[in-house]
N, C-alpha and C positions, 0 to 999 in steps of 0.2 A: 824690510817687514811690510805687508800690506794691512789694509784697514781688516779683513777677515783673521790672519794671523792675530794681528794685534789684541781683537775683540775675544778670540778663544783664547789668548795667555792671559787676558784682563779676567775670563771668566775662571781660570784654573786659579789664580792668584786669589781671586775672591772665594773659591770654594776652600780652599787650602786653609786661608785665615780664617775662615768660620771653623773648621774642622778643629784648628791650632786654639782657637778661641773656646773650643767645647770642651777640650781634651783639658785645657788650663784652669778652667772652671770645676772641671770632676776631680781633678788631680787635686787642688786646693781643698773639696770637700773631704777627701780621703783622708788627707793630711791632718785636721784638724776641724772636726764637725763645726764646730762654732766658726772658723776661721772662714771666709768668702774669699773668694778672689780680688775684689774689691778693700776687705780687710786687710789680705797680706799686703797690698798695696800701697794702702795708707800707712800700714804699719812701716814698711819700707823707706815710703817718703819722708816721714818722721824720723827714721833714723838718718837719712841722707842730709836731710835739713836740719839736724840737730834740734828738731824741734818746730813748729808751726802752729798758726791760729786756724782754727777750723775756718774761716773764710777763705784762707789761702786754700785750705785743702780743695774748696769749693771751686775757687777759681783753676786750678792747677787740672784738676780732672775734669771740668766742666760741667761740674754736678750742681743740682740745686741747693740750696742751704739747707734745706728740710732733711733732703736726704743723705747729707753730711751729718748733720745734728742726729740722726736715727745712728748712722754707723759709727759715731763718735761714742754715742751714749751706750752701745752695745759692747763694746770695746773697752770703755770706761768699766764698763758693768762686770766684765770678763778680768777684770787686771791687767790688762793690757797697755793702757794708757793713762796717762795723768795729766791732769791741769797744774800749770805752776803761773804765778803772777810774773809778768813780765817786767825785768829788770829795770827797763827804761822807760816804762809807761803802766803804774800800778793799776790802770783802770783794765788791762787787758791781759788776758789768758792764753797762754801758748801750751799745747797739747806736746807733750814727750812720751817716748817710752817708758814703759813703768818695767821693770825688771821681771816681771811674766810676759811681758809682752816682746822683749830682746829674747827670751828664752824660745817663744814659740815661732819667733821670727827666724831664729838662727835655726833650729830644728827643720821649721818649714825650706829653708835655703838649701839645706845640706842634703834632705831628702830631695827636693827640685835638682839639685845639681847631678847626685848620684842618677837620678832616674835620666835626665838629659846625657850623662856621661855614657850611661848604658845603651840610651837609643842611636847614639854616635859611635861608640866603639869601634865598627867596623869601616867609620869614613877614612878616605884618605886624609891626611892632616891637610893637604892642600885645598880640599874641598871644604873642610871644616873652617879653614881660616877664611874663603872666599863667602861661606855662608855667614860667617860672623860679620865681615865685611858689610854684606848685601843688608844683613839686619839693623844693623849701626846706621847704615845709608838709608834704609826704609824709613826708620823711627826718625832720624833727622827730618827727613822730609815729611815726615806726617805730623812733627811738631811744628812745622815751619807753616804748613797748609792746613791748618783743622778742621 
């Protein structure tokens, strides 16, 4: 592949990733008006990690602590997350999914899976498997080179 073809491919990738992100934000807004894409990912991260500190969220998402603080406050107000004292260090508060957060996350995840399944229903299983591998590879490379 020459430099011109590579540049064109990179332009296409950038354009399509931008469209993907725009669609993901819009989909999140339709599923739950108060649950932005960032909020959804925070809830999913809390579920995956079985709780974490707000500073850990800021580090993980490479966000300013004040940005995370606002997101956490909004999610707490909605009853989606709760603070618990860390069993190992009682000075530390750990964020966990509240029952309402678990419900909205499960509902949003189900809706997203249905939407993705509908979009990819006509795909050949080999293409779908290859696409899944490419996404995993892309995200692994992105995590290694932020």
